[in-house]
C-alpha positions in Angstrom: -7.2 -1.7 11.7 -5.0 0.9 9.5 -6.9 2.4 6.7 -5.8 4.9 4.0 -8.1 7.5 3.5 -9.4 6.3 0.1 -10.2 3.4 1.1 -12.2 4.4 4.9 -16.1 3.4 4.7 -18.3 6.0 7.5 -21.0 6.0 6.6 -23.2 3.6 9.2 -25.7 2.7 7.4 -24.2 1.1 5.0 -22.4 -1.0 7.4 -24.8 -2.3 9.2 -25.8 -3.5 6.0 -22.5 -5.0 5.6 -22.6 -6.7 9.3 -27.0 -7.6 8.1 -24.9 -9.9 5.1 -22.0 -11.5 6.5 -22.6 -11.9 10.0 -20.2 -15.0 10.5 -18.1 -12.9 12.6 -14.5 -12.9 14.6 -14.2 -12.0 18.4 -11.7 -11.5 19.6 -10.4 -11.1 23.6 -7.1 -11.4 25.8 -6.6 -14.2 28.6 -3.4 -13.4 30.4 -2.4 -10.6 27.8 -2.8 -13.9 25.1 -5.3 -13.3 22.3 -8.3 -15.3 21.6 -10.7 -16.0 19.1 -13.7 -18.1 18.0 -15.5 -18.0 15.2 -19.7 -17.7 15.3 -22.8 -15.6 13.7 -22.9 -12.0 15.3 -26.0 -9.9 14.6 -26.6 -6.3 15.0 -29.6 -5.1 16.4 -30.3 -1.4 18.1 -31.8 -1.1 21.7 -33.0 2.6 22.0 -29.7 5.2 21.5 -27.5 2.4 22.1 -26.3 -0.7 19.0 -25.4 -4.0 20.6 -23.4 -7.2 19.2 -24.8 -10.2 20.0 -24.4 -14.2 20.0 -23.4 -16.9 21.9 -20.8 -19.4 23.0 -20.2 -23.2 24.0 -20.1 -23.3 27.5 -17.4 -25.4 27.0 -15.3 -22.7 25.4 -13.1 -20.6 28.0 -13.5 -17.1 26.0 -16.4 -16.2 27.6 -15.2 -15.8 30.9 -12.3 -13.3 29.8 -15.7 -10.6 29.0 -15.4 -7.7 31.4 -14.2 -4.1 31.5 -11.2 -5.0 28.6 -12.6 -4.3 25.6 -13.7 -7.0 22.5 -12.9 -6.8 19.4 -15.4 -8.2 16.3 -13.9 -9.0 13.1 -16.3 -9.4 9.5 -15.4 -9.9 6.5 -16.3 -9.8 3.4 -15.5 -11.5 -0.5 -11.6 -10.7 -1.1 -9.5 -11.6 -3.6 -5.9 -11.7 -5.5 -6.1 -8.3 -8.2 -3.4 -8.9 -10.7 -0.9 -6.2 -11.9 -1.6 -8.0 -15.6 -5.3 -6.8 -15.4 -3.7 -2.8 -15.9 -3.3 -0.9 -18.2 0.1 0.0 -17.2 2.6 -2.1 -15.5 2.5 -1.8 -11.8 2.1 -4.3 -8.4 -0.3 -6.6 -8.0 -2.4 -6.3 -4.4 -5.2 -7.8 -2.4 -8.9 -6.5 -2.8 -11.6 -6.8 0.1 -13.9 -5.3 2.6 -13.6 -5.6 6.2 -15.4 -4.1 9.5 -14.3 -4.0 12.9 -16.2 -3.2 16.1 -14.8 -2.3 19.3 -17.0 -2.6 22.5 -17.4 -4.4 25.8 -19.3 -7.5 26.3 -21.6 -9.0 29.2 -23.4 -12.2 29.4 -27.2 -12.6 28.8 -29.9 -14.1 31.2 -31.8 -16.5 30.1 -34.7 -14.8 28.7 -32.6 -12.5 26.4 -30.6 -15.8 25.4 -33.7 -17.0 24.4 -35.1 -13.9 22.3 -31.9 -13.4 20.9 -32.0 -17.5 19.7 -35.5 -17.0 18.1 -34.5 -14.2 16.3 -31.3 -16.0 14.8 -33.1 -18.9 13.5 -35.9 -16.4 12.0 -33.1 -15.1 10.1 -32.3 -17.7 8.2 -35.5 -20.1 8.8 -38.1 -17.8 7.7 -38.0 -19.0 3.8 -37.2 -22.4 4.3 -39.6 -25.3 4.1 -40.0 -27.2 7.6 -38.2 -24.9 9.0 -36.5 -25.5 12.4 -38.1 -22.2 14.0 -38.0 -21.9 17.9 -41.3 -22.3 18.7 -41.5 -25.4 17.0 -38.6 -27.3 19.0 -39.2 -29.4 21.5 -39.0 -29.0 25.2 -35.9 -31.5 25.1 -34.4 -29.4 22.2 -35.0 -26.4 23.7 -33.2 -27.8 27.1 -29.9 -27.6 25.0 -29.2 -23.9 25.5 -28.4 -24.7 28.6 -25.4 -26.2 27.1 -24.2 -22.3 25.3 -23.8 -19.2 26.6 -25.2 -16.1 25.5 -23.5 -12.1 25.3 -24.1 -9.3 23.7 -21.5 -5.9 23.0 -22.2 -2.2 23.4 -20.9 -1.2 20.0 -18.2 1.8 21.5 -16.5 2.2 18.4 -16.8 0.9 15.0 -14.1 0.7 11.6 -14.8 -0.5 8.0 -12.5 -0.8 5.0 -13.5 -1.6 1.4 -10.4 -2.0 -0.6 -12.1 -1.9 -4.3 -9.5 -0.6 -6.4 -10.8 3.0 -5.5 -7.4 4.2 -6.8 -7.1 2.8 -10.4 -8.8 4.2 -13.2 -11.7 3.9 -15.1 -10.3 1.4 -17.8 -8.5 -1.0 -15.1 -11.1 -0.4 -12.7 -14.0 -1.7 -15.3 -11.0 -4.7 -17.1 -11.0 -5.8 -13.0 -14.0 -6.3 -12.7 -14.6 -8.6 -15.7 -11.4 -10.3 -14.8 -12.8 -11.5 -11.3 -15.9 -12.8 -13.0 -13.9 -15.2 -15.3 -12.4 -16.6 -12.0 -13.3 -19.8 -10.9 -13.3 -19.2 -6.9 -16.5 -17.6 -6.0 -15.0 -14.8 -3.7 -13.6 -13.5 -6.5 -17.0 -13.7 -8.2 -18.5 -12.0 -5.6 -15.6 -8.9 -4.9 -16.8 -8.3 -8.6 -20.3 -7.9 -7.8 -19.6 -5.6 -5.3 -17.8 -3.6 -6.9 -19.7 -3.2 -10.1 -22.6 -1.9 -7.2 -20.5 0.5 -6.1 -19.4 1.7 -9.3 -23.2 2.1 -10.1 -23.9 4.0 -7.2 
């Protein structure tokens, strides 16, 4: 990923937090030189000294058959929005602000036990605060048996790239006005991006 120096993020703790909060990603592999992709939740875990991203695909999805020695690419995206140059004090060109993380690694298939543990953790993350939580231990054997229709996998993290393009190149007056204008936009992405920019300024 092309990342201008001003927008490059190298703090791995910050990147880990971003992945945890934006864990619906895209996994990209190649099949006979053609890129293929699947959109799915991909969770970050630490095992001893290594980090892994874990997920599962439908057994009918042929992408899992492309896992092997070739590296895979996993992409995560945060809130993003169009930035009008009319929001600047001086004339300039419009742009787009965004947050994106790319992770490269090698993928391998999980055992049945590993998949079950991964599903337990996934359900716990998203169900723990819900009434009548849909947790693994509450499922009937019939429901648990549906795991035969999916394939679990893990990707050993080998390289991470992160870009936060958040108007760091603008002066403080422009930056504050961009946040103000984003809050007034009607779409949720713009408002969420305003929150991100406001939080980064406060650091």
